[in-house]
A tleap script that builds the chain and sets N, CA, C and O, in Angstrom:
source leaprc.protein.ff14SB
mol = sequence {
  NMET ARG THR PHE VAL THR TRP MET LEU ALA
  MET GLY MET ALA ALA GLY THR ALA LEU ALA
  GLN GLU ARG LYS THR ILE TYR VAL ASP ARG
  MET GLU GLY LEU GLU PRO PHE VAL GLU LYS
  ALA LEU GLN THR ALA GLU LEU PRO PHE ASP
  PHE ILE GLU GLU GLU LYS GLN PRO ASP LEU
  LYS ALA ASN LEU ALA LYS MET HIE SER THR
  TYR GLY GLU ILE LEU TYR LYS HIE LYS LEU
  GLY ARG ASN GLU THR HIE ARG LEU GLU LEU
  ARG ASP LEU GLN THR LYS LYS VAL ILE ALA
  TRP HIE ALA PHE PRO LEU SER GLY ASP ASP
  ASP SER LYS ARG ARG ALA ALA GLN GLU PHE
  ALA GLU LYS VAL LYS GLN ALA TRP ASN LYS
  ARG LYS CARG
}
set mol.1.N position { 0.823 -1.317 -0.175 }
set mol.1.CA position { -0.203 0.157 -0.132 }
set mol.1.C position { 1.042 1.237 -0.227 }
set mol.1.O position { 1.022 2.200 -0.993 }
set mol.2.N position { 2.045 0.953 0.601 }
set mol.2.CA position { 3.355 2.433 0.667 }
set mol.2.C position { 4.167 2.270 -0.446 }
set mol.2.O position { 5.262 2.768 -0.707 }
set mol.3.N position { 3.442 1.470 -1.086 }
set mol.3.CA position { 4.387 1.722 -2.358 }
set mol.3.C position { 3.435 2.670 -4.094 }
set mol.3.O position { 3.682 3.400 -5.054 }
set mol.4.N position { 2.549 2.063 -3.556 }
set mol.4.CA position { 1.252 2.564 -4.421 }
set mol.4.C position { 0.764 4.131 -4.324 }
set mol.4.O position { 0.287 4.767 -5.264 }
set mol.5.N position { 0.973 4.603 -3.038 }
set mol.5.CA position { 0.923 6.156 -2.169 }
set mol.5.C position { 2.133 6.475 -2.734 }
set mol.5.O position { 1.899 7.193 -3.705 }
set mol.6.N position { 2.997 6.342 -2.636 }
set mol.6.CA position { 4.285 7.064 -3.054 }
set mol.6.C position { 4.260 6.910 -4.816 }
set mol.6.O position { 4.629 7.878 -5.480 }
set mol.7.N position { 3.838 5.735 -5.454 }
set mol.7.CA position { 4.045 5.779 -7.044 }
set mol.7.C position { 2.907 7.151 -6.951 }
set mol.7.O position { 3.248 8.222 -7.453 }
set mol.8.N position { 1.552 7.008 -6.270 }
set mol.8.CA position { 0.595 8.190 -6.881 }
set mol.8.C position { 1.129 10.137 -6.562 }
set mol.8.O position { 1.063 11.109 -7.315 }
set mol.9.N position { 1.562 10.016 -5.303 }
set mol.9.CA position { 2.701 11.268 -5.303 }
set mol.9.C position { 3.263 11.279 -6.347 }
set mol.9.O position { 2.901 12.185 -7.098 }
set mol.10.N position { 4.432 10.271 -6.907 }
set mol.10.CA position { 5.482 10.611 -7.874 }
set mol.10.C position { 5.071 11.121 -9.508 }
set mol.10.O position { 5.688 11.841 -10.293 }
set mol.11.N position { 3.757 10.411 -9.628 }
set mol.11.CA position { 3.057 10.374 -10.861 }
set mol.11.C position { 2.206 12.100 -10.279 }
set mol.11.O position { 2.065 12.950 -11.158 }
set mol.12.N position { 1.914 12.303 -9.401 }
set mol.12.CA position { 1.017 13.836 -9.203 }
set mol.12.C position { 2.262 14.785 -9.475 }
set mol.12.O position { 2.142 15.474 -10.488 }
set mol.13.N position { 4.035 15.024 -8.379 }
set mol.13.CA position { 4.074 15.869 -9.202 }
set mol.13.C position { 4.837 16.019 -10.742 }
set mol.13.O position { 5.318 17.006 -11.297 }
set mol.14.N position { 4.698 14.245 -11.271 }
set mol.14.CA position { 5.102 14.895 -12.658 }
set mol.14.C position { 4.202 15.474 -13.834 }
set mol.14.O position { 4.549 16.014 -14.884 }
set mol.15.N position { 3.215 15.256 -13.440 }
set mol.15.CA position { 1.922 16.178 -13.807 }
set mol.15.C position { 2.361 17.370 -13.940 }
set mol.15.O position { 2.904 18.031 -14.825 }
set mol.16.N position { 1.905 17.561 -12.534 }
set mol.16.CA position { 2.110 19.377 -12.018 }
set mol.16.C position { 3.326 19.777 -12.748 }
set mol.16.O position { 3.278 20.653 -13.611 }
set mol.17.N position { 4.919 18.881 -12.285 }
set mol.17.CA position { 5.798 19.556 -13.951 }
set mol.17.C position { 5.723 19.721 -15.112 }
set mol.17.O position { 6.458 20.452 -15.775 }
set mol.18.N position { 4.448 18.786 -15.672 }
set mol.18.CA position { 4.282 19.147 -17.154 }
set mol.18.C position { 3.645 20.207 -17.730 }
set mol.18.O position { 3.723 20.868 -18.765 }
set mol.19.N position { 2.714 20.143 -16.317 }
set mol.19.CA position { 1.510 21.489 -16.509 }
set mol.19.C position { 3.004 22.952 -16.609 }
set mol.19.O position { 3.242 23.603 -17.627 }
set mol.20.N position { 3.591 23.066 -15.542 }
set mol.20.CA position { 4.299 24.182 -15.176 }
set mol.20.C position { 4.985 24.251 -16.653 }
set mol.20.O position { 4.901 25.345 -17.211 }
set mol.21.N position { 5.660 23.191 -17.351 }
set mol.21.CA position { 6.410 23.139 -18.487 }
set mol.21.C position { 5.297 24.046 -19.372 }
set mol.21.O position { 5.673 25.141 -19.789 }
set mol.22.N position { 4.279 23.705 -19.584 }
set mol.22.CA position { 3.408 23.894 -20.809 }
set mol.22.C position { 3.272 25.611 -21.178 }
set mol.22.O position { 3.009 26.150 -22.253 }
set mol.23.N position { 3.619 26.327 -19.568 }
set mol.23.CA position { 3.510 28.337 -19.888 }
set mol.23.C position { 4.619 28.766 -20.368 }
set mol.23.O position { 5.676 28.288 -19.956 }
set mol.24.N position { 4.607 29.356 -20.945 }
set mol.24.CA position { 5.638 30.250 -21.993 }
set mol.24.C position { 5.252 31.581 -22.077 }
set mol.24.O position { 4.174 32.098 -22.374 }
set mol.25.N position { 6.580 32.148 -21.686 }
set mol.25.CA position { 6.920 33.793 -21.858 }
set mol.25.C position { 6.504 34.058 -23.032 }
set mol.25.O position { 6.808 33.341 -23.986 }
set mol.26.N position { 5.565 35.378 -23.176 }
set mol.26.CA position { 5.373 35.923 -24.317 }
set mol.26.C position { 5.892 37.666 -24.268 }
set mol.26.O position { 6.077 38.249 -23.200 }
set mol.27.N position { 6.036 38.188 -25.353 }
set mol.27.CA position { 6.359 39.626 -25.372 }
set mol.27.C position { 5.736 40.435 -26.673 }
set mol.27.O position { 6.205 40.408 -27.810 }
set mol.28.N position { 4.470 41.223 -26.197 }
set mol.28.CA position { 4.047 41.782 -27.354 }
set mol.28.C position { 4.581 43.306 -27.748 }
set mol.28.O position { 4.596 44.336 -27.074 }
set mol.29.N position { 4.986 43.057 -29.019 }
set mol.29.CA position { 6.266 44.176 -29.117 }
set mol.29.C position { 5.094 45.486 -29.915 }
set mol.29.O position { 3.948 45.325 -30.334 }
set mol.30.N position { 6.036 46.864 -29.880 }
set mol.30.CA position { 5.387 47.628 -29.872 }
set mol.30.C position { 4.527 47.621 -31.598 }
set mol.30.O position { 5.084 47.278 -32.641 }
set mol.31.N position { 3.295 48.027 -31.487 }
set mol.31.CA position { 2.584 47.702 -32.838 }
set mol.31.C position { 1.871 48.864 -33.792 }
set mol.31.O position { 1.135 48.687 -34.763 }
set mol.32.N position { 2.392 50.280 -33.117 }
set mol.32.CA position { 1.626 51.475 -33.890 }
set mol.32.C position { 0.422 51.516 -33.080 }
set mol.32.O position { -0.473 51.931 -33.817 }
set mol.33.N position { 0.065 51.333 -32.162 }
set mol.33.CA position { -0.992 51.154 -30.914 }
set mol.33.C position { -1.704 49.667 -31.231 }
set mol.33.O position { -2.650 49.504 -30.461 }
set mol.34.N position { -1.551 48.753 -31.971 }
set mol.34.CA position { -2.056 47.884 -32.100 }
set mol.34.C position { -1.991 46.718 -31.057 }
set mol.34.O position { -2.792 45.784 -31.038 }
set mol.35.N position { -0.635 46.930 -29.939 }
set mol.35.CA position { -0.021 45.988 -29.023 }
set mol.35.C position { -1.351 45.780 -27.684 }
set mol.35.O position { -1.640 44.623 -27.381 }
set mol.36.N position { -1.897 46.660 -27.142 }
set mol.36.CA position { -2.854 46.117 -26.397 }
set mol.36.C position { -4.185 45.927 -26.371 }
set mol.36.O position { -4.912 45.741 -25.395 }
set mol.37.N position { -4.535 46.007 -27.880 }
set mol.37.CA position { -5.499 44.949 -28.520 }
set mol.37.C position { -5.298 43.640 -28.725 }
set mol.37.O position { -6.141 42.755 -28.578 }
set mol.38.N position { -3.783 43.473 -29.186 }
set mol.38.CA position { -3.166 42.217 -29.070 }
set mol.38.C position { -3.116 41.310 -27.962 }
set mol.38.O position { -3.537 40.156 -28.042 }
set mol.39.N position { -2.411 42.002 -26.519 }
set mol.39.CA position { -2.305 41.484 -25.789 }
set mol.39.C position { -4.062 40.990 -25.112 }
set mol.39.O position { -4.317 39.787 -25.054 }
set mol.40.N position { -5.030 41.925 -24.696 }
set mol.40.CA position { -5.779 41.404 -23.902 }
set mol.40.C position { -6.542 40.169 -25.485 }
set mol.40.O position { -6.696 38.986 -25.182 }
set mol.41.N position { -6.801 40.466 -26.498 }
set mol.41.CA position { -7.425 39.428 -27.081 }
set mol.41.C position { -6.445 37.794 -27.114 }
set mol.41.O position { -6.849 36.699 -27.504 }
set mol.42.N position { -5.111 38.150 -26.569 }
set mol.42.CA position { -4.412 36.421 -26.714 }
set mol.42.C position { -4.567 36.171 -24.725 }
set mol.42.O position { -4.195 35.087 -24.276 }
set mol.43.N position { -5.027 37.070 -23.913 }
set mol.43.CA position { -5.063 37.105 -22.533 }
set mol.43.C position { -7.095 36.397 -22.702 }
set mol.43.O position { -7.388 35.340 -22.143 }
set mol.44.N position { -7.709 36.854 -23.162 }
set mol.44.CA position { -9.063 36.822 -23.634 }
set mol.44.C position { -9.140 34.725 -23.865 }
set mol.44.O position { -9.754 33.765 -23.399 }
set mol.45.N position { -8.321 34.957 -24.640 }
set mol.45.CA position { -8.475 33.416 -25.494 }
set mol.45.C position { -7.264 32.434 -24.650 }
set mol.45.O position { -6.695 31.519 -25.246 }
set mol.46.N position { -6.996 32.728 -23.345 }
set mol.46.CA position { -7.012 31.925 -22.687 }
set mol.46.C position { -5.862 30.991 -22.865 }
set mol.46.O position { -5.999 29.799 -22.590 }
set mol.47.N position { -4.817 31.439 -23.280 }
set mol.47.CA position { -3.997 30.408 -23.970 }
set mol.47.C position { -2.208 30.568 -22.492 }
set mol.47.O position { -1.693 31.601 -22.065 }
set mol.48.N position { -1.891 29.336 -22.231 }
set mol.48.CA position { -0.863 29.426 -21.198 }
set mol.48.C position { 0.364 30.604 -21.229 }
set mol.48.O position { 1.500 30.219 -20.950 }
set mol.49.N position { 0.161 31.927 -21.539 }
set mol.49.CA position { 1.373 32.671 -21.770 }
set mol.49.C position { 1.324 33.608 -20.596 }
set mol.49.O position { 0.350 34.310 -20.322 }
set mol.50.N position { 2.628 33.557 -19.819 }
set mol.50.CA position { 2.694 34.790 -19.206 }
set mol.50.C position { 3.769 36.175 -19.869 }
set mol.50.O position { 4.930 36.228 -20.273 }
set mol.51.N position { 2.740 37.091 -19.719 }
set mol.51.CA position { 2.844 38.268 -20.324 }
set mol.51.C position { 4.222 38.857 -19.919 }
set mol.51.O position { 4.053 38.815 -18.700 }
set mol.52.N position { 5.367 39.334 -20.062 }
set mol.52.CA position { 6.735 40.196 -19.599 }
set mol.52.C position { 7.373 41.080 -20.623 }
set mol.52.O position { 7.078 41.006 -21.815 }
set mol.53.N position { 8.222 41.887 -20.155 }
set mol.53.CA position { 9.276 42.876 -21.304 }
set mol.53.C position { 9.709 41.765 -21.957 }
set mol.53.O position { 9.640 40.574 -21.654 }
set mol.54.N position { 10.286 42.482 -23.148 }
set mol.54.CA position { 11.285 41.908 -23.948 }
set mol.54.C position { 12.569 41.455 -23.180 }
set mol.54.O position { 13.136 40.369 -23.295 }
set mol.55.N position { 12.977 42.684 -22.232 }
set mol.55.CA position { 14.378 42.403 -21.568 }
set mol.55.C position { 14.421 41.021 -20.618 }
set mol.55.O position { 15.439 40.657 -20.030 }
set mol.56.N position { 13.611 40.576 -20.590 }
set mol.56.CA position { 13.256 39.147 -19.643 }
set mol.56.C position { 13.556 38.216 -20.863 }
set mol.56.O position { 13.487 37.027 -20.550 }
set mol.57.N position { 13.812 38.404 -21.933 }
set mol.57.CA position { 14.313 37.064 -22.656 }
set mol.57.C position { 12.700 36.455 -22.855 }
set mol.57.O position { 12.551 35.268 -22.564 }
set mol.58.N position { 12.311 36.702 -23.010 }
set mol.58.CA position { 10.683 35.812 -23.623 }
set mol.58.C position { 10.611 34.535 -24.676 }
set mol.58.O position { 10.987 34.577 -25.848 }
set mol.59.N position { 10.096 33.495 -24.058 }
set mol.59.CA position { 9.713 32.351 -24.934 }
set mol.59.C position { 9.264 32.837 -26.547 }
set mol.59.O position { 9.859 32.420 -27.540 }
set mol.60.N position { 8.537 33.437 -26.580 }
set mol.60.CA position { 7.543 33.897 -27.759 }
set mol.60.C position { 7.268 35.284 -27.738 }
set mol.60.O position { 7.008 35.910 -26.711 }
set mol.61.N position { 7.349 35.954 -29.334 }
set mol.61.CA position { 7.524 36.995 -29.170 }
set mol.61.C position { 5.932 37.687 -30.600 }
set mol.61.O position { 5.958 37.312 -31.772 }
set mol.62.N position { 5.225 38.292 -30.254 }
set mol.62.CA position { 4.348 39.189 -31.220 }
set mol.62.C position { 4.444 40.051 -31.810 }
set mol.62.O position { 4.283 40.923 -30.956 }
set mol.63.N position { 4.602 40.559 -32.732 }
set mol.63.CA position { 4.364 41.455 -34.018 }
set mol.63.C position { 4.459 41.403 -35.153 }
set mol.63.O position { 4.306 40.387 -35.831 }
set mol.64.N position { 4.814 42.838 -35.671 }
set mol.64.CA position { 3.926 43.143 -36.890 }
set mol.64.C position { 5.125 42.893 -38.003 }
set mol.64.O position { 6.123 43.587 -37.813 }
set mol.65.N position { 5.162 42.076 -39.040 }
set mol.65.CA position { 6.085 41.675 -39.620 }
set mol.65.C position { 6.453 43.189 -41.059 }
set mol.65.O position { 7.537 43.660 -41.404 }
set mol.66.N position { 5.402 43.440 -41.415 }
set mol.66.CA position { 5.576 44.520 -41.829 }
set mol.66.C position { 4.587 46.046 -41.130 }
set mol.66.O position { 3.405 45.950 -40.799 }
set mol.67.N position { 5.181 46.997 -41.058 }
set mol.67.CA position { 5.457 48.021 -40.691 }
set mol.67.C position { 5.224 49.212 -40.872 }
set mol.67.O position { 5.922 50.019 -40.258 }
set mol.68.N position { 3.924 49.811 -41.978 }
set mol.68.CA position { 3.927 51.214 -42.165 }
set mol.68.C position { 2.971 51.948 -41.338 }
set mol.68.O position { 2.027 51.405 -40.764 }
set mol.69.N position { 3.282 53.384 -41.284 }
set mol.69.CA position { 2.576 54.507 -40.769 }
set mol.69.C position { 1.108 54.233 -40.997 }
set mol.69.O position { 0.794 53.045 -41.068 }
set mol.70.N position { 0.385 54.925 -41.093 }
set mol.70.CA position { -1.024 54.956 -41.129 }
set mol.70.C position { -0.925 56.195 -42.550 }
set mol.70.O position { -1.417 55.787 -43.603 }
set mol.71.N position { -0.394 57.449 -42.563 }
set mol.71.CA position { -0.036 58.396 -43.204 }
set mol.71.C position { 0.419 56.932 -44.818 }
set mol.71.O position { -0.256 56.719 -45.826 }
set mol.72.N position { 1.166 56.554 -44.578 }
set mol.72.CA position { 2.007 56.043 -45.502 }
set mol.72.C position { 0.859 54.999 -46.808 }
set mol.72.O position { 1.053 54.828 -48.011 }
set mol.73.N position { -0.418 54.435 -45.819 }
set mol.73.CA position { -0.979 53.585 -46.179 }
set mol.73.C position { -2.339 54.427 -46.797 }
set mol.73.O position { -3.261 53.841 -47.363 }
set mol.74.N position { -2.303 55.602 -46.629 }
set mol.74.CA position { -3.504 56.550 -46.891 }
set mol.74.C position { -2.854 56.680 -48.548 }
set mol.74.O position { -3.508 56.615 -49.589 }
set mol.75.N position { -1.482 56.868 -48.409 }
set mol.75.CA position { -0.745 57.532 -49.618 }
set mol.75.C position { -0.822 56.345 -50.618 }
set mol.75.O position { -0.949 56.552 -51.824 }
set mol.76.N position { -0.753 55.269 -50.161 }
set mol.76.CA position { -0.597 53.418 -51.038 }
set mol.76.C position { -1.513 53.757 -51.081 }
set mol.76.O position { -1.679 54.182 -52.224 }
set mol.77.N position { -2.738 53.932 -50.268 }
set mol.77.CA position { -4.284 53.830 -51.809 }
set mol.77.C position { -3.655 54.344 -52.619 }
set mol.77.O position { -3.128 53.857 -53.620 }
set mol.78.N position { -3.671 55.818 -52.078 }
set mol.78.CA position { -4.188 56.560 -53.232 }
set mol.78.C position { -3.359 56.450 -54.810 }
set mol.78.O position { -3.672 56.791 -55.951 }
set mol.79.N position { -2.372 55.908 -54.308 }
set mol.79.CA position { -1.470 56.060 -55.869 }
set mol.79.C position { -1.410 54.660 -55.730 }
set mol.79.O position { -0.195 54.509 -55.601 }
set mol.80.N position { -1.968 53.392 -55.662 }
set mol.80.CA position { -2.380 52.242 -56.374 }
set mol.80.C position { -3.572 52.129 -56.009 }
set mol.80.O position { -3.854 51.120 -56.655 }
set mol.81.N position { -4.978 52.527 -55.182 }
set mol.81.CA position { -6.277 51.881 -54.924 }
set mol.81.C position { -6.124 50.400 -54.263 }
set mol.81.O position { -6.798 49.464 -54.694 }
set mol.82.N position { -5.194 50.240 -53.185 }
set mol.82.CA position { -5.417 49.260 -52.376 }
set mol.82.C position { -4.442 49.563 -51.040 }
set mol.82.O position { -3.653 50.475 -50.790 }
set mol.83.N position { -4.779 48.623 -50.460 }
set mol.83.CA position { -4.368 48.814 -48.718 }
set mol.83.C position { -3.629 47.771 -48.827 }
set mol.83.O position { -4.050 46.689 -49.237 }
set mol.84.N position { -2.362 48.014 -48.442 }
set mol.84.CA position { -1.057 46.949 -47.802 }
set mol.84.C position { -1.512 46.527 -46.943 }
set mol.84.O position { -2.305 47.168 -46.254 }
set mol.85.N position { -1.128 45.181 -46.666 }
set mol.85.CA position { -1.076 44.077 -46.094 }
set mol.85.C position { -0.750 44.233 -45.147 }
set mol.85.O position { 0.002 45.169 -45.420 }
set mol.86.N position { -0.603 44.065 -43.691 }
set mol.86.CA position { -0.001 43.703 -42.646 }
set mol.86.C position { -0.212 42.321 -42.328 }
set mol.86.O position { -1.054 41.553 -42.794 }
set mol.87.N position { 0.873 42.069 -41.271 }
set mol.87.CA position { 0.683 40.203 -40.914 }
set mol.87.C position { 1.138 40.186 -39.392 }
set mol.87.O position { 2.133 40.905 -39.297 }
set mol.88.N position { 0.944 39.882 -38.715 }
set mol.88.CA position { 1.102 39.761 -37.159 }
set mol.88.C position { 1.617 38.273 -37.126 }
set mol.88.O position { 1.109 37.381 -37.807 }
set mol.89.N position { 2.491 38.128 -36.417 }
set mol.89.CA position { 2.965 36.781 -36.180 }
set mol.89.C position { 3.049 36.535 -34.979 }
set mol.89.O position { 2.807 37.460 -34.203 }
set mol.90.N position { 3.435 35.149 -34.416 }
set mol.90.CA position { 3.725 34.674 -33.417 }
set mol.90.C position { 5.270 34.128 -33.481 }
set mol.90.O position { 5.330 33.035 -34.044 }
set mol.91.N position { 6.354 34.565 -33.096 }
set mol.91.CA position { 7.280 34.043 -33.414 }
set mol.91.C position { 8.390 33.063 -31.952 }
set mol.91.O position { 8.803 33.537 -30.894 }
set mol.92.N position { 8.552 31.730 -32.468 }
set mol.92.CA position { 9.097 30.968 -31.044 }
set mol.92.C position { 10.315 31.797 -31.366 }
set mol.92.O position { 10.696 31.750 -32.536 }
set mol.93.N position { 11.112 32.690 -30.357 }
set mol.93.CA position { 12.320 32.842 -30.750 }
set mol.93.C position { 13.767 32.278 -30.517 }
set mol.93.O position { 14.842 32.734 -30.907 }
set mol.94.N position { 13.377 30.697 -29.465 }
set mol.94.CA position { 14.453 30.047 -29.397 }
set mol.94.C position { 14.346 29.210 -30.692 }
set mol.94.O position { 15.295 28.428 -30.633 }
set mol.95.N position { 13.577 28.963 -31.964 }
set mol.95.CA position { 13.649 28.058 -32.886 }
set mol.95.C position { 13.970 29.113 -34.363 }
set mol.95.O position { 14.388 28.783 -35.472 }
set mol.96.N position { 13.631 30.279 -33.896 }
set mol.96.CA position { 12.602 31.380 -34.924 }
set mol.96.C position { 11.972 31.217 -35.611 }
set mol.96.O position { 12.160 31.825 -36.664 }
set mol.97.N position { 10.570 30.126 -35.496 }
set mol.97.CA position { 10.108 29.865 -36.412 }
set mol.97.C position { 8.512 30.629 -36.179 }
set mol.97.O position { 8.263 30.637 -34.974 }
set mol.98.N position { 7.564 31.162 -36.876 }
set mol.98.CA position { 6.616 31.402 -37.070 }
set mol.98.C position { 5.383 30.564 -36.577 }
set mol.98.O position { 5.094 29.526 -37.171 }
set mol.99.N position { 4.613 31.021 -35.440 }
set mol.99.CA position { 4.048 29.840 -34.847 }
set mol.99.C position { 2.039 29.989 -35.618 }
set mol.99.O position { 1.181 29.216 -36.043 }
set mol.100.N position { 2.185 31.334 -35.405 }
set mol.100.CA position { 0.792 31.815 -35.971 }
set mol.100.C position { 0.885 32.880 -36.176 }
set mol.100.O position { 1.324 33.771 -35.450 }
set mol.101.N position { 0.217 32.953 -37.866 }
set mol.101.CA position { 0.435 34.656 -38.113 }
set mol.101.C position { -0.809 34.596 -38.965 }
set mol.101.O position { -1.300 33.573 -39.441 }
set mol.102.N position { -1.283 35.920 -39.100 }
set mol.102.CA position { -2.929 36.867 -39.330 }
set mol.102.C position { -1.836 38.141 -40.451 }
set mol.102.O position { -0.736 38.664 -40.273 }
set mol.103.N position { -2.834 38.205 -41.539 }
set mol.103.CA position { -2.696 39.163 -42.656 }
set mol.103.C position { -3.904 39.875 -42.764 }
set mol.103.O position { -4.892 39.492 -43.389 }
set mol.104.N position { -3.784 40.996 -42.093 }
set mol.104.CA position { -4.920 42.438 -42.813 }
set mol.104.C position { -4.837 43.416 -42.904 }
set mol.104.O position { -3.930 43.710 -42.126 }
set mol.105.N position { -5.354 44.730 -43.602 }
set mol.105.CA position { -5.003 45.629 -43.960 }
set mol.105.C position { -5.226 46.927 -42.331 }
set mol.105.O position { -6.202 47.230 -41.645 }
set mol.106.N position { -3.872 47.313 -42.317 }
set mol.106.CA position { -4.084 48.318 -41.108 }
set mol.106.C position { -4.816 49.504 -41.040 }
set mol.106.O position { -4.542 50.263 -41.970 }
set mol.107.N position { -5.779 49.990 -40.140 }
set mol.107.CA position { -6.429 51.090 -40.112 }
set mol.107.C position { -6.515 51.983 -38.567 }
set mol.107.O position { -6.229 51.802 -37.384 }
set mol.108.N position { -6.956 52.775 -39.226 }
set mol.108.CA position { -6.202 53.486 -37.631 }
set mol.108.C position { -7.391 53.726 -36.664 }
set mol.108.O position { -7.339 54.580 -35.779 }
set mol.109.N position { -8.606 52.823 -36.905 }
set mol.109.CA position { -9.693 52.864 -35.890 }
set mol.109.C position { -9.770 51.702 -35.152 }
set mol.109.O position { -9.436 50.565 -35.486 }
set mol.110.N position { -10.306 52.152 -33.975 }
set mol.110.CA position { -9.936 51.303 -33.165 }
set mol.110.C position { -10.867 50.453 -33.229 }
set mol.110.O position { -11.049 50.066 -32.075 }
set mol.111.N position { -11.771 49.787 -34.127 }
set mol.111.CA position { -12.694 48.668 -34.020 }
set mol.111.C position { -12.388 47.558 -34.812 }
set mol.111.O position { -12.974 46.475 -34.826 }
set mol.112.N position { -11.114 48.029 -35.679 }
set mol.112.CA position { -10.617 47.473 -37.007 }
set mol.112.C position { -9.142 46.408 -36.403 }
set mol.112.O position { -8.686 45.303 -36.698 }
set mol.113.N position { -8.838 47.385 -35.536 }
set mol.113.CA position { -7.537 47.011 -34.489 }
set mol.113.C position { -8.275 45.813 -33.357 }
set mol.113.O position { -7.659 44.748 -33.399 }
set mol.114.N position { -9.036 45.812 -32.730 }
set mol.114.CA position { -10.239 45.364 -31.939 }
set mol.114.C position { -10.053 43.560 -32.810 }
set mol.114.O position { -9.624 42.532 -32.284 }
set mol.115.N position { -10.570 43.764 -34.278 }
set mol.115.CA position { -11.180 42.676 -35.484 }
set mol.115.C position { -9.557 41.490 -35.456 }
set mol.115.O position { -9.453 40.292 -35.194 }
set mol.116.N position { -8.441 42.622 -35.887 }
set mol.116.CA position { -7.550 42.104 -36.397 }
set mol.116.C position { -6.709 40.996 -35.115 }
set mol.116.O position { -6.028 39.976 -35.220 }
set mol.117.N position { -7.310 42.047 -33.629 }
set mol.117.CA position { -6.527 41.063 -32.799 }
set mol.117.C position { -6.986 40.031 -32.476 }
set mol.117.O position { -6.258 39.061 -32.270 }
set mol.118.N position { -8.226 39.982 -32.357 }
set mol.118.CA position { -9.202 38.748 -32.048 }
set mol.118.C position { -8.806 38.055 -33.076 }
set mol.118.O position { -8.157 37.091 -32.669 }
set mol.119.N position { -8.898 38.081 -34.466 }
set mol.119.CA position { -8.666 36.883 -34.984 }
set mol.119.C position { -7.635 36.300 -35.233 }
set mol.119.O position { -7.530 35.158 -35.679 }
set mol.120.N position { -6.643 37.177 -34.914 }
set mol.120.CA position { -4.961 37.040 -34.589 }
set mol.120.C position { -4.532 36.008 -33.622 }
set mol.120.O position { -3.556 35.258 -33.645 }
set mol.121.N position { -5.972 36.216 -32.340 }
set mol.121.CA position { -5.498 35.653 -30.963 }
set mol.121.C position { -6.152 33.859 -31.433 }
set mol.121.O position { -5.526 32.821 -31.219 }
set mol.122.N position { -7.604 33.965 -32.127 }
set mol.122.CA position { -7.944 32.881 -32.601 }
set mol.122.C position { -7.202 31.695 -33.184 }
set mol.122.O position { -7.357 30.492 -32.976 }
set mol.123.N position { -5.950 32.658 -34.347 }
set mol.123.CA position { -5.420 31.453 -35.293 }
set mol.123.C position { -4.218 31.204 -34.529 }
set mol.123.O position { -3.505 30.295 -34.955 }
set mol.124.N position { -3.754 31.961 -33.252 }
set mol.124.CA position { -2.779 31.503 -32.194 }
set mol.124.C position { -3.246 30.670 -31.340 }
set mol.124.O position { -2.490 30.224 -30.477 }
set mol.125.N position { -4.678 30.255 -31.401 }
set mol.125.CA position { -5.321 29.221 -30.076 }
set mol.125.C position { -4.975 28.271 -30.445 }
set mol.125.O position { -4.342 27.416 -29.825 }
set mol.126.N position { -5.566 28.249 -32.232 }
set mol.126.CA position { -5.598 27.134 -33.034 }
set mol.126.C position { -4.037 26.333 -33.397 }
set mol.126.O position { -3.763 25.156 -33.632 }
set mol.127.N position { -3.089 27.754 -33.303 }
set mol.127.CA position { -1.848 27.043 -33.890 }
set mol.127.C position { -1.404 25.976 -32.287 }
set mol.127.O position { -0.773 24.931 -32.125 }
set mol.128.N position { -2.118 26.915 -31.379 }
set mol.128.CA position { -1.113 26.422 -30.054 }
set mol.128.C position { -1.790 24.928 -29.498 }
set mol.128.O position { -1.142 24.212 -28.735 }
set mol.129.N position { -3.207 24.539 -29.988 }
set mol.129.CA position { -3.629 23.782 -29.741 }
set mol.129.C position { -3.253 22.240 -30.344 }
set mol.129.O position { -3.299 21.119 -29.839 }
set mol.130.N position { -2.794 22.830 -31.884 }
set mol.130.CA position { -2.340 21.723 -32.595 }
set mol.130.C position { -1.248 20.940 -32.723 }
set mol.130.O position { -1.017 19.819 -33.176 }
set mol.131.N position { -0.205 22.409 -31.856 }
set mol.131.CA position { 1.202 22.104 -31.490 }
set mol.131.C position { 0.864 20.864 -30.232 }
set mol.131.O position { 1.328 19.724 -30.189 }
set mol.132.N position { -0.013 21.465 -29.347 }
set mol.132.CA position { 0.000 19.990 -28.263 }
set mol.132.C position { -0.188 18.815 -28.492 }
set mol.132.O position { 0.375 17.930 -27.848 }
set mol.133.N position { -1.199 18.542 -29.667 }
set mol.133.CA position { -0.931 17.181 -29.880 }
set mol.133.C position { 0.165 16.078 -30.105 }
set mol.133.O position { -0.166 14.902 -30.256 }
savepdb mol mol.pdb
quit
């Protein structure tokens, strides 16, 4: 009986260690005002991420792959008749691989930023769940 209890305690400790190892630290880079929306969307998605500053060497980083100013976007649309798409990425800093990304036209209003952040968070959650399998 004592062996069984010892074995159950060891399994419980191993499971707790495995769960603790699944949490990752993440840094949300500056993105022309998009960062608070991205951080909130990722928190709402209930992912196993701890948000930290870049100086603390995070495991993951969320950032814009392409970044243009809103004024540049207006000029681009006026000259070429279309919006330049931007790409939100979640990158594993150790492997340098992109885990998830979302392409979208960058607009200056909060509703479009919120929508882009929510769509990005959904794609991150899907990719993260596939990764765990």
